[in-house]
VEXGU-318987 format. One record per residue: x, y, z of N, C-alpha, C, O in turn. Coordinates in pm, whole numbers, plus 50000, padded with zeros to 5 digits. Atoms other than C-alpha are relative to their C-alpha. Example, Ala and Ser with C-alpha at 12.3 -4.5 7.8 and 13.67 -1.06 7.14 Angstrom:
<atoms>
500894988150000512304955050780500905012050000501945011850066;499184988149994513674989450714499235010950073499745022050090;
</atoms>
This chain:
<atoms>
498394998949988124120687155607500125003550159499295010950211;499964996549854125390688055989501075012049947501735013049843;499294985549944127040722756104500414999950121499994994450223;499044998549868129520732656330500255014950024501135020249956;499644986050005129470768756439501055002850138500774998350249;499064998849913132580780056638499825012550070499935022650001;499974989749918132130804656940498955000450090497994993050071;500915000649899130200812457231499205010950028498355010150116;500714986749974128880848357209498505002749954497824993949902;501314996050056125730864157123499944996149811499164988749752;499725001450123126760864656773499604986649921498834985149827;500225013850044127100825956735498774995150056498374984450009;501595001749951123700823956917499015003549864498194996949801;501064995850122122160845456649500054992049880499064990249809;499705006350109123930825156390499314984350015498684978149929;500815014249982122660792256519498455001149981497804993649909;501335000250001119280803756575499195000849860498034997249840;500564996050125119050815356198500324987549915499644984649817;499495012550090120840783856061498694988150017498384979849932;500845011649969118030762356248498835001949929498044992549938;501054996350078115450777556029499994996249864499094996949781;499875005350152117210762455732499754986249946500574977949986;500075015750033115910728155558500804993249952500584981449927;498305006550027119470720255459500724995650104501604987350078;499374998849840120670720955851499324987550041498104987350055;500345012149912120510683956002500185003850130499515011850196;499624996549870122280683056304500835013550026501705016849945;499244985049993123620718856443500824998550129500294994850233;499185001549902126680719056660500415014450059500515022849969;499424989149986127950749756870501284999650123501055000650243;498884999949915131680747857020500715014150038501225021749956;500725005449857131630758057302498425005250023497724997850093;501034998149992128470776257284499755009250120500605017750149;500594994649874126400789557606498634994150019498094986649938;501325005249983123120782957769498905003349930497814998649965;501064996450105121070798457485500234990449886499334982949849;499525010450099122780778557224499434984550007498994976349927;500335016749949122150747057426498385000049928498124990749851;501434999250055118340755457320499584998249876498454994549845;500365000450129118690756656972501214989749936500964985849821;498945013050066121870729856885500594992550117500084994250228;499275004849942124190709657044501325002750053502305001149980;498784992949946126860723757276501194989349988501034977950032;498845007349956130510710157243501115004150042501555013649979;498904996049962133590713057443500935001549919501764992449913;499024998050120135620726357170501075012850026500615024150041;499064987550012138750749857186500615003749871501664998649830;499494996550116139010768556861501395001749997501905000049886;498524997849993142670775456961500804984649932501724983849850;499545014650051143280736156902499364995349885498314989049871;500665002050173142950734556518499714980449992498624976949947;499625011350021143750695756522498534995250084497774989550006;501265006049925140610685956789498665007349912497675000149895;501144994050072138120710056588500214988949883499204982249862;500125006250121139290689756274499724986450031499164980249941;500245015649955139030653856462498605002150033498074991050037;501254997749928135650666256590499134998849859498334989749839;500815000650146134230674356215500084986349936499064981549885;499515011450086135840643156065498844988750091497804984250043;500875008649914134250621056361498275001049979497544991049975;501344998150002130750636656328499535002549848498365003749812;500375000750167131050639255925499085014949993497915014249955;500244991850007130590677955955499915004349888500935002849821;500014994450171129380694555609500355013749971500645017749858;499714985749999130000729855686500365003950178499645001250275;499774994449883132060747255981499595017449953499705022249841;500084984749997131170785756041500605004750123500245002050238;498984996749920133710800656209499475016650058499145024349968;501074987649962132050834656444501395005550053501665013749965;499074988449960135230852156612501065002349923501384995149828;498984997450125138020869056455501464993450064502404994349985;498835003949995140980852356648500154989549950501224988149892;499805013950088140480817656507500125005149844500674999349750;499834997950178140280834256175501485005049976502124998149897;498984994649991143400854956215501144991250041502304995050019;499125011049960145140822356360500254986849889501144978449893;500005006450121144340804156036499214988050015499404979649927;500985010850017141660778256131499424996949862499544986449798;500645003350140139830782455819501104991149900500794980749841;499055007150073143020771855642500164986050027499884977349944;499895013449948143710742255833498774990049989498944977949972;501215007150056139920731655778500174996649882500074984549864;500094998850145140210735555429501134989749956500744982949861;498865005450003143730717055422499414985149996499544977249902;500895011449942141610688855587498584997549928497684990649977;501185001450103138960690655307498704999650077497834991150054;501164994449943136380704855531499095011149961499695021449994;500434988150060134200730155392499565011050111498575008650179;499934988549926134400762355592499675013949984500485020049914;500494985850017132660796755602500665008050065500235009550180;499134990749923135370821955709501595003749920502314994049900;498964996450072138350838855527501434992450036501434986850145;498785004650000141880826055508500775007150115500125016550162;498924993249926144750838455747500635012449938501015022150003;499264993550034146220855855501498675012349945498955024349949;501084989450009142630874755397499615005250166499415017350178;500654994649881141530879255772500965010850056500865016650165;498784989049949144710902655780499125011349993499425020450071;501104987950011141770928055691499805009450137499855021450162;500084998649840141230925756066501255000650064501715010550121;498945001549934144120912956185501345012749999502175012750089;498864994950010146640939156080499415015749950499305018949832;500224981750059145530980756070500964997749859500494995649747;498964992350127148820986855830499554988449901499694994049792;500355006650110147540955155594499095006249924499225007049802;501394996050048144020971455546500465016349952499885021349856;500014988150082145491006955487501055000649912501295011849867;499375003550109148090992255244499135000349885499285007449786;501115004750099145080978655053499405015549945499465020049830;500634986649993143411012355095500525009749921499795017849863;499284993450074146321028854930500074995349819500055002249717;499775006850124146691005554646498695000849924498725003049802;501224996950069143081007854562499105010150014497895009949994;500734987149985142211040154629498795001150046497935007149983;501014999849932139691033754901500055008350113500895007050202;499834987649928138691066255083499914996550159498884991950207;499715001549869140141064055458500945010950072501505020050012;499334987049928141821085855718501635000449966502484991549963;498345001450015145161098055645500934994250128500594996950243;499315007649926147881077255822501395000950028501885007649937;498685003049986151401071955938499994985350059499024981750125;499685012349934152831035956040501204999150036502145001149959;498764998449947155411033156268500114984350073499154977750114;499985009949915157151003456430501205002450097501684992450150;499264998349869159641020356687499135012450045498265017649975;500534990749947158661046856935500815012749966500165022450005;499664987250014160811075656838499515005749874499385017849857;500594995450129159451076356490498415006350004497915016049947;501274994149969156031078356621499925012750062499195022250035;500374984849906156461104956868500505012249913500235023849946;499444986250056158241127856614498735000249898498465011749865;501244996950060154831121056393499345007550050498885016649982;500944994049911152911133556682500285015549997499395023850016;499634986849944154861165356707499395010249852498905021549852;500754991650135153701177356343498134994649981497444999449890;501385005450013150051159256383499495000050141499544989750207;500454996249862148581174956711498624992550004498114988049901;501295003849957145381162556873498925009349946499135021449936;500475013649994142701152756790500584990249949500964994649841;499415011550093144231119456653499684986450061499204985550174;500265012249982143901082956655500994989350008501604985449909;498905009749982146171057556804499454985949975498414982750034;500465011450004145801022556687501214988850017502324990349964;499025009449981147670991756795499794990049847498674985749818;500215005950133148260973456435499324983450035498734978549939;500395016249934147210936756593498465001950082497985011750138;500994998949917144130924956739500155001450168500844993950237;499734998149875143810938657080498634998450065498405006150158;500955002349895140370924457212498895011749985497875011750054;500744986150006138810960357091500505008450083499835018650097;499194991749887141110976357349501245008349971501975014750047;498544994750045143840987157101499695012949929500565015549846;499814993550074142521017556962499445014050132498565013250217;500104984549938142611056557131499675010449955500535016649892;500714984850071140691085857024500825010950082500325015250186;499474990349883143151110757185499665014849979500085019949875;500344988950018141761144257233501195012250038501075024050003;499054990849956144901160757383501534992349973501734980249987;498835006250041148581156657274500904989350087501704980650054;499375008549896149541142657610499434986949977500114976649974;500685015349998146951114757573500354992549873500514980349869;499285009950099148141106557234501354992749998501704982349942;498685007249992151601102857338499954987850136500714978250127;500315012649922150741078657619499444990349951499874979649993;500495008550102148751059857379501024991149921501054978849908;499025008750088151741053657155500974991950114501344980450089;499095002249920153971049657466499614982350054500394972750053;500745009849972151641022557584500054986349930500364975549980;499875008350156151451003557230501254992150056501274980650100;498665005650020155381001557249500604993550131501644987050144;499195007549871155720991657615499174989050020499024983450128;500665016349998153790961757550498384996450062497894985550093;501225001749937150430968857678499124989749968498484981650035;501115010750062148580950757443500844989949908500624987449790;499395010150084151170924557360500305002249874500275013949834;499645001850135152170914757014499325008749925499865013249824;501404990950082149140935356884500675014949946500615020249835;499304985149992151190969656970501275002649945501745014049941;498645000050035154540959656827500035009349868501045015949845;499894990250095153670979256524498785009250033497975003750108;500814992049948151281010456565499705011549883500495018349818;500814991150152149061030456296499635012750050498645011550122;500824989849953148311066756383499125009249852499385010549733;501284998850121145231081056192499685015450034499885021850137;500764986550035143611113356071498884998550120498514987250151;501435001449933140521121956327499075002249925499115013449875;501294997950093137351119256125498945004450082498594999150187;501734995949929134081137756225498954996149910498994995349788;501355005650085130881126256118499354989650107499644989250227;500335008249929128801097956220500174985049965500164981349848;499775015550057129341060156217498904991049984497844992050046;500855011550033127731029056066500484994249955501554998249909;499395012250012128370996155987499394994649859498174994649843;500585007550111128010978955639500564989849950501684990349900;499565010449998128100944755598499904991149830498984993349752;500285007350172128590920855234500684988450029501564988950115;499375012149996129590883755196500134999349874499415003149780;499055002650111131710874954966500454985849968500644977950061;499385013250029132960844154782501485001349929502104992949864;498464999350080136260857754659500055006549881501075011749835;499784996650143135340867554339498895011950014499245023549994;501294989850021131660886554366499665001150162500374996350250;500514998949857129700895554691498585004349981498225004849864;501324995749940126170907054815500375006250127501035002650224;500204989549892125580936355010498994991050125498004984750086;500625004549871124190923055358498985013750026498125017049945;500924988049958122470955155535500785008250105501805003650155;499404987549936123410986655732499834996750150498974988250172;500045000249864123820988056123500295011850074501235018050024;499274990949908124401013556381500434991950117499714982050132;499985002349839125851004256750500505010450082500905021550047;499554989749889126731020157057501224993050078501114982550142;498895006449946130201013757176500515005350172501365000550247;499694992349880130411034657479498974991550123497854986850100;500915010049880129091015957832498635008750050497635002850089;501204993649936126591042857940499325006449942499615005249823;501224995950069123621062157832500965014049960502035016850016;499384989650084124571094157604501174998949960501845009049937;498715004150067127531075857479501355006550088502225012450024;499094998349874129861082957796500544988150022500014977949978;499375010649918132191060057974500574991349895500124990549780;499315009950067134491034757849499504992649889498354988449885;500625007650116134451017757507499914987150031500534982650127;500645013149945132940984057515499924992149851500014997649741;500095004650134132530954357263498395004449911497984999849804;501524996450048128910970557197499094999250087498894987750126;500945001749880126290977657461498234999749884497124999349936;501334998850059123400978857158500035001849865501025008549837;500184997450092122490979756815498604999649916497594993749956;501324998950091119870986856528500404996949863501534998949819;499935003350149119210974856166498825005249948497895004250028;498724992950098118990993055894500215012950083499345016850161;499924987849958120551025256001499675011449915500435013249819;500584991950063118621053155870501135007849949501105010249828;499414989150037121341076455848500874994849842501345002349757;499485006950151122741052255540499035001849906498244992749883;501094999750138120601067755236500694993349903501904991349899;499585007550136120751049854916501145004349945502104997349916;499024991450055122751076154791501484995550072502374991050000;498865005149947125541067955049500344984749989501454980749956;499825013550045125111031955021500644995149889501434985649882;499505003450146125751032754654501475002349982502284995349922;498644993950006128811054254705501144988050087502224983650048;499045010449904130181029255011500244987949918501404983649916;500065011850085129450999154775501155004449868502144997549842;498754995650114131611016254482500955003350037501895000249966;498514995649983134341030854645500674992950129501754996250179;499345006449876134851007754941499764985350020500564978950088;500215014649984133250971954918500504994349881501154983949891;499725008050104133810964154565501705003249964502424994349916;498555000350031137330977454520500934993450103502134992950081;499375009649907138310955854838499554987349975500254979950044;500195010550054136840925854694501074998049872501904988949873;498984999350091138830932654383501344998050042502014988050019;498644997649950141900943654540500494985850073501654982950040;499795009649942142040911354752500194985949915501044977649947;499795007550085141450887954454501614999849924502384990549900;499094994350085144030906554273501404996550078502354991450018;498805005149895146650900354562500254986750023501304983750081;499735011349964146070863854573499294995050128499234983450170;500625001549868144270867254881498335001749983497755011550030;501304995950010140680863654790499024997250150499244988850238;500644997149854138290870455081498744992549974497954995649884;501235005650005135640846955135499434997050119499844988550198;500365000749843133420852655428499295013550019498875018949916;500654986849997131890884955554500735012750038501255014350148;499184985949965133450921655517498855006950087497665007050054;500674994249946132240940855791500665014149986501825012650025;500014983150029132760980255724499745006350106498575007350144;500004988249926133281002555954500125014249960501265018449937;499694988950068132701036055833499515010450064498575008650142;500164986149950132651074955925499465007349900500105007549794;500414998650125130411091455710500125016849988499215024450021;499594983849985131961127755670499295005549890498644999549804;500714990450113130811158255463500584994449893500044997349787;499665000850148132911142855202499554987049941499794984049824;500405012750050131331108655183500454990150104501174993150200;499575009649893131691075555366501514994249968501874988749864;499035002850030135171070555452500204982650070499184978050121;499875011649918136531034355604500935002350100502065007250090;498994996349855137681035055978500864985250011502024984450050;499325015249961138450994655987499044989449906498014993349851;500395013150067137480960355819500024995450117500874999050199;500005011749905136290932756063499854987549896499124989449799;500175009350078136540899855894498894988250021498744977949956;501355009749976133410882756042498845009350056498875021450077;501244993449977130010889956140500015010250133500705006150226;499974990149882129540919556407499314994250162498324986950154;500595000049877128600915956782499895009850085500785011450168;501435003249988125980930656874499174999749835497954998249820;500704995250121125260936556498499024989349934497944990849876;500405013650044124720899656421498324997250052497384991549996;501415004449899121740898056686499165008249915498225000549893;500654989850053119980927956483499594995449823498574999449768;499815003150113120890910256119499094991449960498104992949888;500905011449988119620879256156498314995850016497644986949963;501574998650023116020886956246499475004649893498445000249841;500604990750129115640911355964500334988849861499714990349756;499625008750128117190882555712498854992349984498384985750077;500945008050049114460867455502500344986649920499734975949911;499245012250096116600845855280500754993950097501114997250210;499615016449924117960809355352501855005850044502735006149958;498434996949974121580821755555500524988549974501724990549955;499035010950049122750784755463500185001249880501374999549852;499714995450142122440793055096501055008749975501805007749878;499024987150036124560824955139501594990150076502634988550013;498885003349968127050807455366500634985849921501824982749913;499495009250111127320778655135500705006049884501875003049862;499574994250116127940796954843501085012150014501635015449908;498644997349946130700817855015501154990650004502234991949946;499055010649960132320786155152500554993249868501714989149862;499635004850115132370773754802500615005849884501125000649785;499394989550108133420804254619499305000749899499875001449790;501114998050109130220807154414498455001250056497524993350064;501544996749982127350828454529499095000149908497915003049928;501345002850136125560822654200499265012249990499885022849997;500974993750017122620841054158499295003350142498135007550141;500854997849878121750844554542499685011650024500525019750063;500864987549915119390871454633499834999950140499534990250208;500614993849845118830889154965498745004149990498335010049891;501404994449953115370895655117499975002950168500014994750260;500374994749871114920914355418498585004250039497765009149962;501534995749923111770920155672500405014449972501535019049964;499884984549998111050956755631500065006650109500335018650110;500074995149900110730959155979501425004950080502475000250036;498534993549890113670975556232500154988550086499234981650129;499775011049868115170951556470501035007650113501985013950066;499204992649893116920966356761500394988850119499664979950161;499805010349907119120948757021500545008650146501245018750140;499134994149887120090957657397500614989650081500084979550128;499425008549910122810943957579499814998550129499495008850188;499675000549858123020933757905501174994550065501624983350044;498515000149959126090936158084500514994450156499684998550236;499645005149882127540921258395500675018450059501315027350004;499854983549944127760954158648501795001750024502404993350089;498634998250002131380965658629500404997849877501425004249851;499654997550117131680958558287500035013349881499005018649838;499065009650070133910965658061501244996550116502114988550083;499214999949916135980968258387499854984550087499314974750037;499845015449926136430937658647498404998750070497775006550142;501575001049937132940922358727500004988050058501004981150038;500345013149949131570892058917499414988249945498274990949906;500335011150082130920858658763499114991750066499264989250186;500975013149919127940831558829499065007550097498675002950204;501124993349940125520859658926498694991549948498954986849837;500965004150068122050843858847498985007449924498535018549950;501194988250061119540855058612498554991050026498444979550070;501505007749971115710846458631499215008949889499435020149843;501134992250086112760853058408500114999949849499465007549777;500015000750100113870841858106499314989049904499304989649781;500965008350062111660812558025498675008649982497825000649943;501274991050030108660839457985499804997249861500554991349784;500295000250165106920842157659499935016149987499135024350032;500274984449996107930875157559499255005749881499095017849874;500464997650099106200874057236500664996149870501784991149864;499435006650143106670866356857501315011649964502335008649901;499014992550065108650900056815501205000350115501965009550087;499025000549894111110895057117500774985649981500264974449994;498765013549991114340870057076500825004050111500955015850141;499224997349902116600865857357501464992249954501374980049967;498905003250022120290858857247500984999150119501175009650180;499115003449898122760843857507501425004549929501655003149809;498815000150046126380854757497500444996550125500274984350129;499105005549915128270850157830498954994650102498665001350201;500955009949913125790824757999500604985250020501434980049945;499905013649989125980791258131498564993650072497575000650088;501595005549945123000766458293500934991050112501944984350094;499715010949901123570748958605498594996450092498025003750173;501235004949982120600727158675498905006949998498035008050084;501104989950025118530750358507499785015050017498905022449973;499804986149959119670781758649500875002249904501774994749867;498794996250113121330802358386500545013750106499975022350173;498604993149956124500819858512500415009149915500405006549795;499434993950084126040850858400501444996050031501854994950146;498565000550023129800843758282500945004549969502105002050000;499194987150060130900872058093499905013250030499305016050134;500194988449999131050905458057498675005449910498135015649953;501034997350093128300909257789499394988149996499994978349953;500745013049932125600883557900498844996949896498904986949824;500955003850076122360886457714499785014549906500235025749927;500204993550114121060902357390498705003149999498194992049983;501265005349953117560908757443499535015049836499605027349837;500574995250081116020917257073498795003349955497994994549988;501384998350043112890931456920500195004749865501185010349820;500484992150121111260940156591498935010250023498315011550129;500764988249990109270969656511499705004649880500224999749780;500384993750112107670991156273501055011749989501565014549880;498554992850024110451016456349500714999150120500564991850218;498705002649864113361022756577499355000850159499704993850254;500584998149897111051036556837499254989950076499004986650192;501145014449963108921008656826500644988450075500344983250183;499155012649945111440981956861500835003950129501304996350213;498924992149873113381003457112498844994650128499144985950209;501055005349891109741000257349499614984550011498994980050108;500535016249980109170962357293501524995950075501484989850181;498885005449944112990956157369500415001950149501084994350219;499624998049827113140973857727498564997950082498355000350201;501065003149916109700963257792500334986350037499974982950149;499585010649957111170928757789500975001350086500834993550180;498934998949889114270938557992499094999550129499304991450220;500274996649866112180949458257498894987050062498024989050146;500615011649936110680915558338500944988949995500634977150013;499025008949958114120901458343500625000450126501385009950147;499194995749872115370897658686501474996850035501864985550065;498314999549981119130903258734500735005850065501795007750007;499534991249930120270922958992501605001349948502255011749963;498415000450028123790915958871500515008349876501705010549850;499704994550120123420934358549499495012949970498575018250033;500604986650054122900965758370500084999249837500574990049771;500184994550118122230981558045499525014649979498995023150051;500174980450024122071014957851498354999849965497654991049913;501654998650045118441029957824500075009149903499355019049912;500194989750109119031048057528500564994849849501175001449765;499315008550133119931022257240498725005349885497505004649895;500674989850127118721042256905499695009850027498675012649964;500254987749971118551073757037500255011049854499605020449806;499784992150135120211086256721498765002549883498355013149835;501095004850086117471069156491498745008050015498135015149935;501374993549963114561079656707499825014949981498855019849924;499804988150056115971116056701499325004349851498685014449822;500304996750164115331113956320498834997149945498445002749843;501245003650009112071095956336499315013450042498595018949958;500744991749921110791123256579500335016449926499815026849966;499964986950080112161151656308500835010650045500885021249983;
</atoms>
């Protein structure tokens, strides 16, 4: 079966890399792809916002399955339009993708299904939101309701910061995403991510991961799309995992089906592990980035079987097997990220043999006559397998030290929480 993966980041490279290992996959396309996916698949110049162009390509090439990577085309309804054109697609409908596209939608589902989450208020005008802040002092969390490219959330540690964040939303800083605002209780604990794949009726847990959002070592600096991750997350004990499945994942799948908006795709639950157990911070309606770059190397099962089962609405008896080793990925980003950065800086040293335990997934890259150029903020994901987090970390940084890219930087402490646990 010929497959098209939509997207151009590290997540899409990792998905294409794993799909390439499946005997069911014939021709593999990535649109638009990057310099890394070009080595695994055929890149095609597709704009995911042009739904008809995607449909036309799929019909012309007789694509058997479309895998949608990023959230924006899902929230825009690309999966619906593909299904209407009788094209099999992995990814939730526009209605189901509201789990990521609208914080208020997810909060309402949590209320309905008694899913543990932060207490909150939901506001459509500035005055009401500011009045709420008067009785709910900082620390507090301000969220633009819609998609804001990961920039619509402020953890306000002072009352002034909270007020400024609310005003920024209603002043249009995040466009339509900030037309409605959710104000949440500040939760304390450690964050972790849990992934599950659903066919709309049933689900299978995938695995856990932890990522590092802040730009610099020690978790300081501005928030980013993620500077590294590792899987599994040792903080997620078997007991916490069972509780999260029972109280969060299972009622979400059941609630979405009961509403008539069954969720077919990947549920990516961002959790806060509080002293009262796991609470849902937010849902994403697609594979995480950079978490996918550590999930795919650990996945022993055939990814194509899982994606097809979800897309067809029947996971059947699909069982998941995982390699026991730890996977850890370090993001190499352009100097200045997540602020302004220079594009087109050359990267050398990527053609070396880094060994069987290291895989480099490309994100913001292009190729010019064989020279790899950095074209985005997050550019490379250097992923290593190891017997422990410290072992995987050592291998990843050893590979990074062999890459020549003066225009980029990375954190040097990815995995430190888990390493501290390993060292007692």
